[in-house]
C-alpha positions in Angstrom: -214.8 -36.0 -13.0 -215.8 -39.6 -12.9 -218.2 -42.0 -11.4 -216.6 -45.1 -9.8 -218.5 -48.4 -10.0 -217.1 -51.0 -7.7 -217.6 -54.8 -8.1 -219.8 -55.8 -5.2 -217.9 -59.1 -4.8 -214.4 -57.7 -4.9 -213.4 -54.2 -4.2 -210.2 -54.8 -6.2 -212.2 -54.5 -9.5 -213.8 -51.1 -10.4 -214.8 -49.0 -13.4 -214.2 -45.2 -13.7 -216.9 -43.7 -15.9 -216.6 -40.0 -16.9 -216.1 -37.4 -19.5 -212.6 -36.4 -20.4 -213.1 -32.7 -19.9 -211.4 -29.8 -21.7 -212.0 -29.8 -25.5 -212.6 -33.5 -25.6 -216.2 -34.8 -25.9 -215.6 -38.5 -25.1 -217.3 -40.5 -22.4 -214.7 -43.1 -21.3 -215.0 -46.3 -19.4 -211.6 -47.2 -17.7 -210.9 -50.3 -15.6 -209.0 -50.3 -12.3 -207.6 -46.8 -12.5 -206.0 -47.3 -15.9 -206.3 -44.1 -18.0 -206.5 -45.9 -21.3 -210.2 -46.4 -22.0 -211.7 -49.9 -22.6 -214.7 -48.3 -24.2 -215.3 -44.6 -25.3 -218.1 -42.8 -27.0 -218.1 -39.4 -28.7 -220.8 -36.8 -28.8 -221.3 -37.6 -32.6 -222.2 -41.2 -31.8 -218.8 -42.8 -32.5 -217.6 -45.7 -30.3 -214.2 -47.2 -29.8 -213.6 -50.6 -28.1 -210.2 -51.7 -26.8 -211.0 -55.4 -27.4 -213.2 -57.6 -29.5 -216.9 -57.0 -29.9 -218.8 -60.2 -29.6 -222.4 -61.1 -30.6 -223.1 -64.5 -29.2 -226.9 -64.8 -29.3 -228.1 -67.5 -31.7 -230.0 -66.1 -34.7 -228.8 -62.5 -34.1 -226.4 -60.6 -36.3 -224.8 -57.2 -36.8 -226.7 -54.5 -38.8 -224.6 -52.0 -40.6 -225.9 -48.9 -42.4 -224.3 -47.8 -45.7 -223.9 -44.1 -46.5 -227.0 -44.2 -48.7 -229.1 -45.5 -45.8 -229.4 -49.1 -46.8 -229.0 -51.5 -43.8 -227.3 -54.8 -44.1 -227.4 -57.6 -41.6 -224.2 -59.6 -41.2 -224.6 -63.1 -39.8 -222.2 -66.1 -39.2 -223.5 -69.6 -39.5 -222.3 -72.5 -37.4 -220.0 -73.7 -40.2 -218.4 -70.2 -40.3 -220.2 -69.0 -43.4 -220.7 -65.2 -43.4 -223.7 -63.7 -45.1 -224.8 -60.2 -45.8 -228.5 -59.5 -46.3 -230.2 -56.1 -47.0 -232.9 -55.5 -44.3 
């Protein structure tokens, strides 16, 4: 079963949002009736993205947690320098 979200400016663009059913525990977001998900989430908290993941807000970064619980913030400077800092 799915929920269909239709673009209010063009009915030709829509998202189907729903669980896959059966033994699968994924919640999938598919675009325009395509059965290959653009984004999917598992009941364990995993996420899969079909494309790039972008963070485009100045001063923000990506925080990753290591298996021992330490969190690291990854940032990219304007000159392309990548830094990792424990937070």
